[in-house]
C-alpha positions in Angstrom: -17.5 -26.1 13.8 -19.0 -23.8 11.7 -21.7 -24.6 9.5 -21.7 -21.5 7.1 -20.6 -23.2 3.8 -18.5 -19.9 3.2 -16.5 -20.5 6.8 -13.8 -22.8 7.2 -11.6 -22.8 10.0 -8.0 -21.6 9.9 -5.3 -24.2 10.5 -2.7 -22.8 13.2 0.2 -23.5 11.2 -1.0 -21.2 8.6 -2.3 -18.8 11.6 1.4 -18.9 12.8 2.6 -18.1 9.3 0.5 -15.3 9.2 1.6 -13.8 12.5 5.3 -14.3 12.9 8.4 -13.6 11.0 9.7 -16.0 8.8 13.2 -16.5 10.9 10.6 -18.1 13.9 9.9 -21.4 14.2 7.4 -23.8 12.7 5.6 -23.8 15.6 5.1 -20.2 16.4 8.0 -19.9 18.8 10.7 -17.5 18.9 14.4 -18.3 18.6 14.8 -15.3 21.5 13.2 -12.6 23.2 14.2 -9.6 22.9 16.2 -7.9 26.0 14.2 -6.1 28.8 15.5 -2.9 27.6 15.5 -3.5 23.8 12.3 -1.2 23.7 13.1 1.8 25.9 11.1 0.4 28.8 10.1 4.1 30.5 6.8 5.1 32.2 5.2 4.1 28.9 6.6 0.7 28.7 4.6 -1.2 31.2 5.6 -3.4 33.8 8.5 -6.1 34.4 7.7 -8.8 32.2 5.9 -11.5 33.2 7.8 -14.5 34.8 6.8 -15.2 38.1 4.2 -13.9 40.7 3.7 -10.7 41.2 2.2 -11.5 44.8 -1.0 -9.0 44.1 -4.3 -10.1 45.4 -7.1 -8.8 43.2 -10.2 -9.5 41.2 -9.1 -13.0 40.8 -8.9 -14.0 44.4 -12.7 -12.1 45.2 -13.9 -13.8 42.0 -16.3 -16.7 42.8 -14.9 -17.5 46.1 -12.1 -19.6 47.1 -12.5 -22.6 44.5 -12.2 -20.6 41.2 -10.0 -22.2 38.8 -9.6 -25.1 41.3 -11.2 -28.8 41.6 -12.8 -28.9 45.3 -14.1 -32.6 47.0 -17.5 -31.7 46.5 -17.3 -29.0 43.8 -17.1 -29.4 40.1 -14.3 -27.3 38.1 -14.7 -23.5 38.4 -13.2 -21.6 35.2 -10.8 -19.1 36.3 -12.4 -15.5 36.4 -11.3 -13.4 33.3 -11.7 -9.6 33.7 -13.5 -7.6 30.6 -12.3 -4.2 30.8 -13.7 -0.9 29.4 -17.0 -2.8 27.8 -20.4 -1.5 27.0 -23.2 -1.9 29.3 -25.2 -3.6 26.7 -21.9 -6.1 25.9 -22.1 -9.3 26.0 -19.8 -10.1 28.5 -21.9 -9.4 31.2 -23.6 -12.7 30.1 -20.4 -14.6 30.0 -19.7 -17.3 32.9 -16.5 -16.8 34.6 -16.4 -12.9 33.2 -15.6 -9.9 35.7 -17.2 -7.3 33.4 -16.2 -3.7 34.2 -18.3 -0.8 31.9 -18.2 3.0 32.5 -20.5 2.5 35.7 -18.0 0.6 37.2 -14.9 2.8 35.9 -12.4 0.0 34.5 -9.4 2.4 36.0 -10.7 0.9 39.3 -9.8 -2.8 38.3 -7.7 -4.1 41.2 -5.7 -6.7 39.1 -5.5 -10.4 39.7 -6.3 -12.2 36.5 -5.9 -11.9 32.9 -8.0 -9.5 31.1 -10.1 -8.9 27.7 -9.6 -5.0 26.8 -11.3 -3.1 24.6 -10.1 0.6 25.7 -11.7 3.3 23.9 -9.9 3.6 20.0 -11.5 7.2 18.9 -8.0 9.0 20.0 -5.7 6.4 18.4 -7.9 5.6 15.0 -7.7 7.0 11.5 -10.2 9.6 12.3 -8.2 10.8 15.7 -7.7 14.5 14.3 -11.5 14.4 14.2 -12.0 13.0 17.4 -13.2 14.6 20.5 -11.7 12.6 23.5 -12.5 13.0 27.2 -9.8 14.6 28.9 -7.4 11.6 29.9 -9.1 9.2 27.6 -5.7 8.0 26.1 -4.7 6.8 29.2 -7.1 4.4 29.4 -6.0 2.6 26.3 -2.3 2.8 27.6 -3.1 1.3 31.1 -4.8 -1.5 29.3 -1.7 -2.4 27.5 0.1 -2.1 30.8 -2.4 -4.7 32.3 -2.0 -7.1 29.4 1.3 -7.0 29.7 1.4 -7.6 33.5 -1.7 -9.9 34.3 -1.5 -11.6 30.8 -4.6 -12.1 28.3 -5.9 -9.6 24.9 -6.2 -6.1 23.6 -8.4 -5.4 21.1 -8.4 -2.2 19.3 -8.9 -1.1 15.4 -6.2 -2.3 12.5 -3.3 0.2 12.5 -4.3 2.2 15.6 -1.1 4.5 16.5 -1.6 3.1 20.1 1.0 0.1 18.9 3.6 2.8 17.7 3.1 4.8 21.6 3.4 1.6 23.8 6.3 -0.3 21.5 4.1 -3.2 20.7 5.0 -5.3 18.0 2.9 -4.9 13.9 1.7 -8.4 13.0 4.6 -10.1 11.5 7.5 -8.1 13.6 7.9 -10.6 16.1 7.6 -10.1 20.0 8.5 -7.3 22.5 9.9 -7.9 26.1 6.7 -9.4 27.5 6.4 -12.1 24.8 3.3 -9.9 23.6 2.5 -10.6 19.8 -0.4 -9.1 17.2 -2.5 -11.1 15.7 -4.9 -9.4 12.6 -8.4 -10.5 12.0 -11.8 -9.4 10.7 -14.5 -9.4 12.9 -16.5 -10.1 10.2 -15.2 -13.8 10.8 -16.8 -14.1 13.8 -20.6 -12.4 12.8 -20.3 -8.6 12.1 -21.9 -7.7 9.3 -18.9 -5.4 8.2 -15.3 -6.3 7.7 -14.1 -4.0 10.6 -10.1 -4.8 10.4 -9.1 -5.3 14.3 -5.4 -6.0 15.8 -5.1 -8.1 18.6 -2.2 -7.3 21.2 -1.8 -11.2 22.9 0.9 -11.5 25.9 0.7 -15.4 27.6 -0.5 -17.7 24.9 1.5 -18.8 21.6 0.1 -18.7 18.4 -0.6 -22.4 17.7 -2.5 -22.3 21.2 -5.2 -20.0 20.2 -8.8 -21.3 19.8 -9.2 -21.9 16.5 -10.2 -19.1 14.2 -13.2 -19.0 12.3 -12.3 -17.8 8.2 -15.4 -16.1 6.6 -15.5 -16.4 3.1 -18.9 -14.3 2.5 -19.1 -10.7 1.3 -19.8 -8.4 4.4 -23.6 -6.9 3.9 -22.7 -3.8 5.5 -19.9 -1.0 5.8 -18.6 0.4 9.1 -19.0 3.7 7.1 -19.3 5.2 3.5 -16.2 6.9 2.0 -16.2 10.7 2.5 -16.3 12.7 -0.9 -13.2 13.3 -1.8 -11.9 14.3 -5.5 -10.3 10.8 -6.2 -13.2 8.7 -4.4 -16.9 8.2 -5.7 -19.0 8.4 -2.5 -21.8 5.4 -2.9 -25.6 6.2 -2.6 -28.3 3.5 -2.3 -29.0 2.5 -5.4 -25.5 2.5 -7.0 -23.5 -0.2 -7.4 -21.5 -1.7 -4.8 -23.8 0.6 -2.0 -23.6 -1.1 1.2 -25.8 0.5 4.2 -23.7 1.1 7.4 -23.6 0.1 10.7 -25.0 1.7 13.3 -22.5 3.6 16.0 -23.6 0.7 18.8 -22.8 -2.1 16.4 -19.2 -0.1 15.7 -18.6 -0.4 19.3 -20.0 -3.9 20.0 -18.2 -6.9 20.2 -20.1 -9.7 18.6 -21.0 -12.5 21.1 -18.8 -15.4 18.9 -15.7 -13.0 19.1 -16.2 -12.0 22.7 -16.7 -15.5 24.0 -13.6 -16.5 21.6 -11.7 -13.6 23.4 -12.1 -15.0 26.9 -11.3 -18.2 25.8 -7.8 -17.0 24.7 -7.5 -15.3 28.0 -8.2 -18.0 30.1 -5.7 -20.2 27.8 -2.9 -17.2 28.5 -4.2 -17.7 32.5 -3.4 -21.1 32.1 0.1 -21.1 30.6 1.0 -19.1 33.4 -0.1 -21.6 36.0 1.9 -24.0 34.4 4.8 -22.1 33.9 4.5 -21.1 37.8 3.8 -25.0 39.1 7.1 -25.6 36.5 9.1 -22.8 38.4 7.8 -24.1 42.0 9.2 -27.4 41.1 12.7 -26.5 39.9 13.3 -24.2 42.7 
């Protein structure tokens, strides 16, 4: 539990009410998922909606040997692996147990699949300043592929709030229900997890219900920094040091780096997606 008196936990019932439309159940469950073709399908839509094993072998089959996610007679249980994709070389994910981190050197596009993911694809081509960005050739495809992997293997994708990736990949906006893969969007502030700036963020989740996500901290403290100072415009006064309300900017590295508490929280969320998939698979086998 958080020790900061300005930080309080968010109850799951409250979380559900801020994530899903009013016509869905109190437990956060939709009354019915849309048909597979309801969102147009096509190459950008992603893989077939989840519902069973796809038979692929990948990172999950090669990580931590044959005992990952299971109990052995002589071994303690080992957490199922989670792939953290498109992370920085100095990311906190590299130090988290049970996490297979893929940075630029490893090239996440070579990830073989096989386990739930936490995806942080580049966002500059999709954000508010995309018209002034200079993305590398093929950079936008990284985010599209990240969405496909989340839909196929379960997990969570993180991007700035109001990212245009949502429209491009037909992902539901916050409080706008789910897509054909059961995916939904959770809006958060990274400040809740220790970021010095507000940094509003959207999370696209597949495989975990709103009432099943890890406890979300809610910080009422005022951020000490800003992501960037507003650009000078006729209707906006650009604050300068010494002026009332001025706050220092965070560094470029801090804009990209996921706070350690948030990284751990996202891994736990993805792991719960994997546990749900395993339960569904076991139930399906029992009914076969």
